[in-house]
C-alpha positions as CSV (number, residue, x, y, z in Angstrom):
1,M,45.9,-29.5,5.3
2,A,46.9,-26.9,2.7
3,H,44.3,-26.7,0.0
4,D,42.9,-24.5,-2.8
5,I,39.4,-26.0,-3.4
6,F,36.5,-26.2,-1.0
7,I,33.9,-28.7,-2.0
8,S,30.4,-27.8,-0.8
9,Y,27.6,-30.4,-1.1
10,S,24.6,-31.9,0.7
11,S,25.3,-35.1,2.6
12,K,22.7,-36.8,0.4
13,D,25.0,-36.1,-2.6
14,K,28.2,-37.5,-1.0
15,P,29.0,-40.1,-3.6
16,I,29.1,-37.5,-6.4
17,A,31.1,-35.1,-4.1
18,D,33.6,-37.8,-3.3
19,G,34.0,-38.6,-6.9
20,I,34.6,-35.0,-7.8
21,C,37.2,-34.7,-5.0
22,A,39.0,-37.8,-6.1
23,N,39.3,-36.7,-9.7
24,L,40.4,-33.2,-8.8
25,E,43.1,-34.5,-6.5
26,A,44.1,-37.0,-9.2
27,A,44.6,-34.0,-11.5
28,G,46.9,-32.5,-8.9
29,F,44.6,-30.0,-7.1
30,R,44.5,-29.7,-3.3
31,C,40.9,-30.2,-2.0
32,W,39.1,-29.8,1.3
33,I,36.0,-31.9,1.8
34,A,33.9,-32.7,4.9
35,P,33.9,-34.9,6.9
36,R,37.2,-36.3,5.6
37,D,39.2,-33.2,6.5
38,I,37.7,-32.4,9.9
39,A,39.8,-33.8,12.6
40,P,38.2,-35.8,15.5
41,G,37.1,-33.5,18.2
42,D,37.2,-30.3,16.0
43,D,34.3,-27.9,16.1
44,W,32.4,-28.5,12.8
45,P,31.4,-24.9,12.0
46,T,34.8,-23.5,12.9
47,A,36.6,-26.1,10.7
48,I,34.3,-25.3,7.7
49,T,34.7,-21.5,8.2
50,S,38.5,-21.8,8.4
51,A,38.6,-24.1,5.3
52,I,36.6,-21.7,3.2
53,T,38.7,-18.7,4.4
54,E,41.9,-20.6,3.3
55,S,40.5,-21.6,-0.1
56,K,40.6,-20.0,-3.6
57,I,37.7,-21.8,-5.2
58,M,34.4,-23.3,-4.1
59,V,33.1,-26.2,-6.1
60,L,29.4,-26.4,-5.4
61,V,27.6,-29.7,-6.1
62,F,24.2,-28.2,-6.9
63,S,21.0,-30.3,-6.6
64,A,17.6,-30.2,-5.0
65,N,19.3,-31.4,-1.8
66,S,21.9,-28.7,-1.7
67,N,19.4,-26.1,-2.8
68,S,17.3,-26.7,0.3
69,S,20.3,-27.1,2.6
70,K,20.8,-24.3,5.1
71,D,24.4,-25.4,5.7
72,V,25.2,-25.2,2.0
73,G,23.5,-21.7,2.0
74,R,25.8,-20.6,4.8
75,E,28.8,-22.0,3.0
76,I,27.9,-20.0,-0.1
77,I,27.6,-16.8,1.8
78,L,30.9,-17.3,3.5
79,A,32.6,-18.1,0.2
80,A,31.1,-14.9,-1.4
81,N,32.2,-12.8,1.6
82,E,35.8,-14.2,1.1
83,N,35.6,-13.4,-2.6
84,L,36.1,-17.1,-3.6
85,T,35.3,-18.1,-7.2
86,I,32.2,-20.3,-6.9
87,I,31.8,-23.0,-9.6
88,P,28.3,-24.6,-9.4
89,F,28.4,-28.2,-10.7
90,K,24.7,-28.6,-11.5
91,I,23.6,-32.2,-11.3
92,E,19.8,-31.6,-11.3
93,D,17.7,-29.0,-13.1
94,V,16.7,-27.0,-10.1
95,K,16.2,-23.2,-9.9
96,P,18.2,-21.8,-6.9
97,E,16.1,-20.6,-4.1
98,P,16.3,-16.7,-3.6
99,G,18.9,-16.7,-0.9
100,K,21.3,-18.7,-3.1
101,Q,20.3,-17.1,-6.3
102,Y,21.4,-13.8,-5.0
103,Y,25.0,-15.0,-4.5
104,L,25.1,-17.2,-7.6
105,A,23.5,-14.7,-10.0
106,R,26.7,-13.7,-11.8
107,T,28.3,-17.1,-11.6
108,H,28.9,-19.3,-14.7
109,W,27.3,-22.7,-14.1
110,L,28.7,-26.0,-15.2
111,E,25.7,-28.1,-16.4
112,A,26.3,-31.7,-15.5
113,M,22.7,-33.1,-15.7
114,N,23.2,-35.4,-18.7
115,P,25.5,-38.4,-18.9
116,P,28.3,-39.1,-19.1
117,T,29.3,-37.3,-15.9
118,R,33.0,-38.1,-16.5
119,E,33.0,-35.6,-19.3
120,H,31.5,-32.9,-17.1
121,I,34.1,-33.6,-14.4
122,Q,36.8,-33.3,-17.0
123,A,35.3,-29.9,-18.0
124,L,35.4,-28.9,-14.3
125,I,39.1,-30.0,-14.1
126,E,40.0,-27.8,-17.1
127,R,38.1,-24.9,-15.6
128,V,39.9,-25.2,-12.3
129,R,43.2,-25.6,-14.1
130,V,42.8,-22.1,-15.5
131,L,42.1,-20.7,-12.1
132,V,44.5,-22.7,-9.9
133,P,47.5,-24.5,-11.4
134,P,48.1,-28.0,-9.9
135,V,51.0,-28.2,-7.4
136,A,53.5,-30.9,-6.6
137,E,53.4,-31.6,-2.9
138,S,53.7,-34.5,-0.6
139,G,50.4,-36.3,-0.3
140,I,48.9,-34.8,-3.5
141,V,48.5,-37.0,-6.4
142,Q,50.1,-35.7,-9.6
143,P,49.6,-36.9,-13.2
144,S,52.7,-38.7,-14.6
145,A,54.0,-40.6,-17.6
146,V,52.8,-43.8,-16.1
147,S,49.4,-42.5,-14.9
148,P,46.2,-42.7,-17.1
149,P,45.8,-40.0,-19.7
150,A,44.1,-36.8,-18.5
151,Q,40.9,-37.5,-20.3
152,E,40.5,-40.8,-18.6
153,L,39.1,-40.5,-15.1
154,L,39.2,-42.9,-12.2
155,P,37.1,-46.1,-12.4
156,V,33.5,-45.9,-11.5
157,Q,31.5,-47.8,-9.0
158,P,28.1,-49.3,-9.5
159,P,25.2,-46.8,-9.0
160,S,23.7,-46.5,-5.6
161,T,20.5,-48.6,-5.0
162,S,19.0,-45.7,-3.1
163,Q,18.7,-43.5,-6.2
164,E,16.5,-40.4,-5.7
165,P,13.6,-39.7,-8.0
166,G,14.5,-37.5,-10.9
167,R,18.3,-38.2,-10.6
168,T,20.0,-39.5,-13.7
169,P,20.7,-43.2,-13.1
170,E,24.4,-43.1,-13.8
171,P,27.6,-44.6,-12.4
172,V,29.0,-42.7,-9.4
173,I,32.6,-41.5,-9.6
174,A,35.0,-43.3,-7.3
175,S,35.7,-41.8,-3.8
176,P,39.0,-40.2,-3.0
177,E,40.5,-43.0,-0.8
178,R,43.9,-44.1,-2.3
179,K,46.7,-46.2,-0.8
180,E,49.6,-45.2,-2.9
181,P,50.3,-42.0,-4.7
182,V,51.2,-42.0,-8.3
183,P,54.8,-40.7,-9.1
184,K,55.0,-36.9,-9.6
185,T,55.3,-35.3,-13.0
186,P,58.7,-33.5,-13.5
187,V,58.4,-29.8,-14.2
188,K,60.0,-28.8,-17.5
189,K,62.1,-25.7,-17.6
190,T,60.8,-24.8,-21.1
191,W,57.3,-24.7,-19.7
192,F,58.4,-22.1,-17.1
193,R,60.1,-19.9,-19.6
194,R,57.1,-19.9,-22.0
195,E,54.6,-19.3,-19.2
196,F,56.6,-16.5,-17.8
197,L,56.6,-14.7,-21.2
198,Y,52.9,-15.3,-21.8
199,I,51.6,-14.7,-18.3
200,G,54.3,-13.2,-16.0
201,V,55.3,-10.2,-18.2
202,P,51.7,-8.9,-18.7
203,I,51.0,-9.4,-14.9
204,L,54.2,-7.4,-14.2
205,L,53.1,-4.6,-16.5
206,V,49.6,-4.4,-14.9
207,F,51.2,-4.4,-11.4
208,L,53.4,-1.5,-12.4
209,G,50.4,0.3,-13.9
210,V,48.5,0.0,-10.7
211,L,51.4,1.5,-8.7
212,I,51.9,4.4,-11.1
213,W,48.4,5.3,-12.1
214,P,47.1,6.6,-8.7
215,R,50.1,9.0,-8.6
216,I,49.3,10.3,-12.1
217,Q,45.6,10.7,-11.0
218,G,46.6,12.4,-7.8
219,M,48.4,15.2,-9.9
220,T,45.3,16.0,-11.8
221,N,42.2,14.8,-9.9
222,Q,42.5,15.2,-6.2
223,P,39.5,14.0,-4.2
224,E,37.5,16.5,-2.3
225,V,38.4,16.7,1.4
226,F,36.3,18.4,4.1
227,P,38.4,21.3,5.4
228,T,38.3,20.4,9.1
229,A,37.6,16.7,9.0
230,I,41.1,15.3,9.3
231,T,42.4,17.6,12.1
232,T,39.1,17.5,14.0
233,L,38.7,13.8,13.9
234,A,42.3,13.2,15.0
235,Q,41.4,14.8,18.4
236,T,38.3,12.7,18.9
237,P,37.7,9.0,19.5
238,Q,38.3,7.1,16.2
239,I,36.1,4.3,14.9
240,T,37.4,1.0,16.3
241,N,34.9,-1.3,14.7
242,T,37.0,-3.8,12.7
243,S,34.2,-5.9,11.3
244,Q,34.2,-4.8,7.7
245,P,32.0,-6.8,5.4
246,T,33.4,-7.7,2.0
247,S,31.4,-6.9,-1.1
248,T,29.9,-10.1,-2.6
249,D,28.6,-11.1,-6.0
250,A,25.3,-9.5,-6.6
251,P,22.6,-9.9,-9.2
252,A,23.1,-8.4,-12.6
253,A,22.5,-4.7,-12.8
254,T,19.6,-3.3,-14.7
255,S,21.8,-0.3,-15.5
256,T,24.9,-0.6,-17.6
257,E,28.3,0.7,-16.6
258,Q,30.3,0.4,-13.4
259,V,32.0,3.6,-12.3
260,S,35.2,4.1,-10.3
261,S,35.7,6.9,-7.9
262,P,39.0,8.9,-7.8
263,I,40.0,6.9,-4.7
264,P,41.5,3.5,-5.8
265,G,39.7,0.6,-4.4
266,F,36.2,2.1,-4.2
267,H,33.7,1.3,-6.9
268,Y,29.9,1.5,-7.3
269,S,27.4,0.4,-9.9
270,L,23.6,0.6,-10.3
271,L,22.1,-2.8,-9.7
272,K,18.4,-2.2,-9.9
273,T,15.9,0.6,-10.7
274,L,12.6,-0.4,-9.1
275,T,9.5,1.2,-10.6
276,G,6.0,0.8,-9.1
277,H,5.3,3.8,-7.0
278,T,3.3,6.7,-8.5
279,N,4.5,9.4,-6.0
280,E,7.4,10.3,-3.8
281,V,9.2,7.5,-2.0
282,M,9.5,8.6,1.6
283,S,11.3,5.6,3.2
284,V,13.4,2.6,2.2
285,A,14.6,-0.3,4.4
286,F,16.3,-3.7,4.0
287,S,15.1,-6.8,5.9
288,N,17.7,-8.2,8.3
289,D,18.6,-11.0,5.9
290,G,19.1,-8.5,3.1
291,Q,16.8,-10.4,0.7
292,T,13.8,-8.0,0.9
293,L,13.6,-4.2,0.4
294,A,10.6,-2.2,1.6
295,S,9.6,1.2,0.3
296,G,6.9,3.5,1.6
297,S,5.4,6.2,-0.5
298,R,3.2,9.3,-0.7
299,D,1.0,7.2,-3.0
300,L,-0.3,5.5,0.2
301,S,1.4,2.2,-0.6
302,I,4.2,0.0,0.7
303,I,6.0,-2.2,-1.8
304,L,8.0,-5.2,-0.8
305,W,10.7,-6.0,-3.4
306,D,12.8,-9.2,-3.9
307,V,16.4,-7.8,-3.9
308,A,17.9,-10.5,-6.2
309,S,15.3,-10.2,-9.0
310,G,14.0,-6.7,-8.5
311,E,10.4,-8.1,-8.7
312,M,7.5,-7.0,-6.5
313,E,6.7,-9.5,-3.8
314,H,3.7,-7.6,-2.2
315,I,1.9,-4.3,-2.6
316,L,0.4,-3.2,0.7
317,K,-2.4,-0.6,0.5
318,V,-3.9,-0.3,3.9
319,H,-2.7,3.1,5.0
320,T,-5.1,6.0,4.0
321,N,-2.4,8.7,3.9
322,T,1.3,9.1,3.1
323,V,3.5,6.2,4.4
324,N,6.3,8.0,6.2
325,R,8.4,5.2,7.5
326,V,9.0,1.5,7.1
327,V,11.3,-0.4,9.5
328,F,12.2,-4.1,9.9
329,H,12.6,-5.7,13.3
330,P,16.4,-6.3,13.6
331,T,16.2,-9.8,15.1
332,L,12.8,-11.3,14.4
333,D,12.5,-13.0,11.0
334,D,9.2,-11.8,9.7
335,L,8.2,-8.5,11.3
336,M,7.9,-5.1,9.6
337,V,6.4,-1.9,11.1
338,S,5.0,1.1,9.1
339,S,3.7,4.5,10.1
340,S,1.6,7.0,8.2
341,D,0.1,10.5,8.2
342,D,-3.2,8.6,8.9
343,G,-1.9,8.4,12.5
344,R,-1.6,4.6,12.5
345,I,1.4,2.3,13.3
346,L,0.8,-1.1,11.6
347,L,2.6,-4.4,12.1
348,W,3.2,-6.7,9.2
349,S,4.2,-10.2,8.3
350,Y,6.2,-9.0,5.4
351,R,6.9,-12.4,3.9
352,N,3.2,-13.1,3.6
353,G,2.1,-9.5,3.0
354,Y,-0.6,-9.2,5.7
355,Q,-1.1,-7.3,8.9
356,V,-0.5,-9.0,12.3
357,G,-1.8,-7.8,15.7
358,S,-3.5,-4.5,16.3
359,P,-2.3,-1.1,15.3
360,L,-0.2,0.7,18.0
361,S,-2.3,3.6,19.2
362,G,-1.4,6.5,21.5
363,Q,-0.5,9.4,19.3
364,T,-2.7,11.8,17.4
365,G,-1.9,13.1,13.9
366,G,0.5,11.7,11.5
367,V,3.3,9.5,12.7
368,R,6.4,10.8,11.0
369,S,9.3,8.8,12.4
370,L,10.0,5.2,13.6
371,V,13.2,3.5,14.7
372,F,14.0,0.2,16.4
373,S,16.8,-0.2,18.9
374,K,19.6,-2.4,17.7
375,D,18.6,-5.3,20.0
376,G,15.0,-5.0,18.8
377,H,13.7,-4.5,22.4
378,Y,12.3,-1.1,21.8
379,L,10.5,0.9,19.0
380,A,10.3,4.7,19.2
381,S,7.7,6.7,17.3
382,G,7.4,10.4,16.7
383,A,4.3,12.2,15.7
384,N,2.8,15.5,14.6
385,D,1.3,16.0,18.1
386,S,5.0,16.6,19.3
387,T,5.0,13.3,21.3
388,I,7.5,10.5,21.3
389,V,6.4,7.1,22.4
390,L,8.6,4.2,23.4
391,W,7.1,0.7,22.7
392,N,8.3,-2.5,24.4
393,F,8.8,-5.4,22.0
394,Q,10.7,-7.7,24.4
395,N,7.9,-10.2,24.8
396,Y,6.6,-10.0,21.2
397,A,8.2,-13.2,20.0
398,N,6.5,-15.2,22.8
399,S,3.2,-13.4,23.2
400,G,2.7,-11.2,20.2
401,Q,2.1,-8.3,22.6
402,V,3.5,-4.8,22.4
403,T,3.2,-2.5,25.4
404,K,3.7,1.3,25.7
405,L,6.7,2.0,27.9
406,H,6.9,5.8,28.0
407,S,5.4,8.8,26.3
408,F,7.0,12.2,26.5
409,S,6.9,15.6,24.8
410,D,9.6,18.2,24.9
411,R,9.0,19.6,21.5
412,S,6.7,22.3,20.3
413,S,6.0,20.8,16.9
414,F,6.2,17.6,14.7
415,V,8.8,15.0,15.5
416,L,10.5,14.3,12.1
417,S,13.5,12.1,13.0
418,L,14.6,9.6,15.7
419,A,17.7,7.6,16.3
420,F,18.7,5.1,19.1
421,N,22.4,4.8,19.9
422,P,23.7,1.2,19.6
423,N,23.5,0.6,23.4
424,A,19.8,1.6,23.4
425,D,20.3,4.0,26.3
426,I,20.0,7.3,24.4
427,L,17.3,8.5,21.9
428,A,18.0,11.5,19.7
429,S,15.1,13.4,18.1
430,G,14.8,16.2,15.5
431,G,11.8,18.4,14.9
432,Y,9.9,20.6,12.4
433,Q,11.0,24.3,12.2
434,E,13.4,23.7,15.1
435,S,17.1,23.7,14.8
436,T,17.6,21.6,17.8
437,I,18.4,17.9,18.4
438,L,17.1,16.6,21.8
439,I,18.9,13.8,23.6
440,H,16.7,11.7,25.9
441,D,17.4,8.7,28.1
442,M,15.2,5.6,28.1
443,N,13.0,7.1,30.8
444,G,12.1,10.0,28.6
445,D,14.2,12.5,30.6
446,L,15.7,15.3,28.5
447,K,19.5,15.2,29.0
448,L,20.8,17.6,26.4
449,T,19.9,20.0,23.6
450,L,22.1,20.4,20.5
451,E,21.8,23.2,18.0
452,G,21.5,21.2,14.9
453,G,21.1,23.8,12.1
454,S,18.8,26.5,10.9
455,D,15.8,24.4,9.9
456,D,13.9,21.1,10.3
457,V,16.1,18.3,11.5
458,E,14.9,15.6,9.1
459,S,17.5,12.8,9.4
460,L,19.5,11.4,12.3
461,E,21.7,8.3,12.7
462,F,24.3,7.1,15.2
463,S,27.5,5.5,13.9
464,P,27.7,1.7,14.7
465,D,30.4,2.3,17.3
466,K,28.3,5.0,18.9
467,S,31.1,7.6,18.7
468,M,29.3,9.9,16.3
469,L,25.8,11.2,15.5
470,A,25.1,12.4,12.0
471,S,22.3,14.9,11.4
472,A,20.8,16.5,8.3
473,T,18.4,19.5,8.0
474,H,15.8,20.5,5.5
475,S,17.9,23.4,4.5
476,G,20.7,21.0,3.6
477,T,23.2,21.1,6.4
478,V,24.9,17.9,7.5
479,N,26.8,17.7,10.8
480,L,28.8,15.1,12.7
481,W,28.7,15.2,16.5
482,D,31.3,13.6,18.9
483,T,29.0,11.7,21.3
484,S,31.7,11.7,24.1
485,T,31.7,15.6,24.3
486,W,28.6,16.4,22.1
487,K,30.7,18.9,20.2
488,K,30.2,19.4,16.5
489,L,33.0,17.7,14.7
490,N,32.8,19.4,11.3
491,P,30.3,20.6,8.8
492,T,30.4,18.2,5.9
493,R,28.4,19.1,2.8
494,S,24.9,19.8,1.8
495,G,22.4,17.0,2.3
496,V,19.0,16.2,3.6
497,C,19.4,12.5,4.7
498,V,22.2,10.4,6.1
499,A,23.0,6.7,6.6
500,F,26.1,5.0,8.1
501,S,27.4,1.8,6.6
502,P,27.1,-1.2,9.0
503,D,30.9,-1.2,9.6
504,G,30.9,2.6,10.2
505,R,33.6,3.2,7.6
506,I,31.5,5.3,5.2
507,L,28.6,7.8,5.5
508,A,26.1,8.2,2.6
509,I,24.5,11.6,2.2
510,G,21.4,12.2,0.0
511,S,20.9,15.7,-1.4
512,R,18.1,17.9,-2.7
513,D,19.7,17.8,-6.2
514,G,19.4,14.0,-6.3
515,S,23.1,13.2,-5.7
516,I,24.5,10.8,-3.1
517,S,27.9,11.7,-1.6
518,V,29.8,8.7,-0.2
519,V,32.2,9.9,2.6
520,E,35.0,8.1,4.2
521,V,34.3,8.8,7.9
522,V,37.8,8.8,9.4
523,T,39.4,11.0,6.8
524,G,36.5,13.0,5.7
525,K,37.2,12.3,2.0
526,V,34.4,12.3,-0.5
527,L,34.9,8.9,-2.2
528,V,32.4,9.6,-4.9
529,S,29.4,11.7,-5.8
530,I,26.7,9.6,-7.5
531,Q,24.2,11.3,-9.7
532,A,21.5,9.0,-8.5
533,H,18.1,10.8,-9.1
534,P,19.0,13.9,-11.2
535,Q,17.3,17.0,-9.9
536,Q,14.9,14.8,-7.7
537,E,15.4,15.2,-4.0
538,I,16.4,12.1,-2.2
539,K,14.1,11.3,0.7
540,D,15.8,8.3,2.3
541,L,18.9,6.0,2.2
542,A,19.4,2.5,3.6
543,F,22.4,0.1,3.6
544,S,22.0,-3.6,3.3
545,P,23.0,-5.5,6.5
546,D,26.3,-6.6,5.0
547,G,27.1,-3.1,3.6
548,S,27.4,-4.2,0.0
549,M,24.3,-2.4,-1.2
550,L,22.8,1.0,-0.7
551,A,19.1,1.8,-1.5
552,S,17.8,5.3,-2.3
553,G,14.3,6.6,-2.6
554,A,13.4,10.0,-4.1
555,V,10.6,12.3,-5.1
556,D,10.7,10.9,-8.6
557,G,8.9,7.8,-7.2
558,L,11.9,5.5,-8.0
559,V,13.8,3.2,-5.8
560,K,17.4,2.4,-6.8
561,I,19.8,-0.2,-5.5
562,W,23.5,0.5,-5.7
563,E,26.3,-2.0,-5.3
564,L,29.3,-0.7,-3.3
565,D,32.7,-2.4,-3.4
566,Y,35.3,-1.0,-1.0
């Protein structure tokens, strides 16, 4: 069924949801609501996903029931990813739980907690009318000269006898079942001419401006292009990953303005500046649900931040030296691992803020680098004693046990950086005062040595489609490598740390001067250069799992979260 509005609700609030649906449809809007519009035999999740994708607006019946509903939470995320306008119709005074608060932070709420509900529904209808004009279509009820006035809603039914505590005892709006449609309202030609003048002409002017402005910009402000990027990448495998997450509504920024890059369609803004560390921030990482950010610092602490609010959830002070790395397990819900110059690798329940299990031991000196394989089966650690250890996490969920798989050493000094390829069959490493990148298999056998630069190789990351490896050195040289030939693709620009977006479309490069360059991988174009931490070296970068946010940590002790829209 063609529709414009998806109605999201908890099954416990079905009478209210049915009433909202009935009144929206009586006003001429096309609605989709479960289970009415799910055909017998259809797969429920597939039907809901398809319905959200085809909608323009989500009306969310918000209550304690929907706040705790995982299904409603998934529907909100899907709607946000599809850039739907979400209108929360709040029937109970409940604060959204963090997962929902993140996606609803910028949304205007329709407060409908006090009677009469019919007035709140009328306000909802007027709000929807601004966003989606009613349509005349077979099967859709339209207002007409013989139908009730717009301010009069459908008759109400007696209140349910199973009223929940705290719910306002008020009549429930009638459900959407109707036997005969009301005659359609004829469309007046004068309305069309007036609306075209007031609405159509400005839209036409804006459309022409969008077409012409980039050309004017292109004459005066050409984006920087890496000299060899386009020709070189054309001869190598291109990124084929088509899963490109869409930017979603994010919490209000603590900074002020949003800035556009010279490339139309790419925007960024500073969402949060997180203060709490008293020394350099060495590592930042998002949890696999994107709701928590961890930062490790030279001040010996780990801070866990709530991404939506920017507030500290936990401060962990167990390490006795610099915290070099923090990493989240990619599939387990509540596991984080940290490493320090005190030589310890610690496991954490990050939601509760306490250690779990025993420290992983087997290396001497500071542990500089940690990385999980994409499937979460393996953890690699690199230390100042030149060793790399592979740890087996495959049985951790069942037994809580971690076993040492292999230990190997082909370096002469500290292991500063590590990266698994997405298949978890290759491990790349970079070292201190060595210009080389070593490529090992999962047995620890050395397969290849790459000349990575003229200094310490401090940052390594494979692209999500495994076609490229990015490397950055202490002297500020960033390289891309074609993993099918292990040839250097092109020098990019100066930088000391790198991070690919989850969809592989962009590469973020952090520099010693505190700037972040955002590069379109396929073309080599610099989309924007963000003055993130002025004159303060950036130590680490991390994308959120959906690619909509980028976190940066620097020697100024600050953590910043950036919203990316592309």
